[in-house]
N, C-alpha and C positions, 0 to 999 in steps of 0.2 A: 427456416430452422425448425427442426422437429421439437416436440414437447420435451423429449428426453434431453436433447441438447440444451434447451432453454433452462431446464431444471438443473442440469450440471453446471451451467454458467452462473447460477445464483448461489451455489454452495459457498459457505464461509469456512475458511480454514482457521482453526484455533491455533494461536501461538502459545505454547506452553512455557511457563517459567515465571519466576518472581519479578524479574525486571527485563521486560522486552523493550529495548530502546528503539528509536525511530529508524536507525540504520538497519537493524536486524529485521524489523517489520517490512521495511521497503525492499530489502533483498529477498525476503520470503515471497512477497507479492510479485516482484518482478521475475521470479523464477517459475511462476505458474504458467499454465497453458493459456491463460486469459490474455497474455501479452506476448504470444509466440511470434506474431507478425513483427518483423524488425522495425518497421515504421512506427507501429503502435508502441513497441518497447522503447524506442528512442524518445518519443514524445512524452510518454508516461514517466520515464526515468528523469527526463529534464524537469518536468513539473514537480516530481517528488523530491528531486535534489534541491530545487529552489525552496521548497517548503521546509525541508530539513535544515537548510541554512538559516532560515528565519526562526524556526522553533528550537533548534539545538539538537545536534546528533545524539547526544547522550540522554535526552529526555525520555522518560518512560512513556511508552505509548498509552498506557492507561491514565496518565496524568494530563493528556492533551484534551482540552475541552472543545466542543463544537464551535464556540465563539472564536477561539484562536484560529481555527481552520478558515473561517470566513473573513478574518481581518485582512486588509490589504497590506 
């Protein structure tokens, strides 16, 4: 992978708005080129969906703590 490709893959996309819930954030991430491969997309979507079920779809992304993500 070229250095330009590596730099592009590390870019963070800001989600604008007062209340960005987990579903909106997940949809935004899953629509990026980072998960263009259908196998990768399916695996990531499955893991993200399970996380959203645990944390609550209407939860604001900014309110989720690191500790909550790491809990079983």
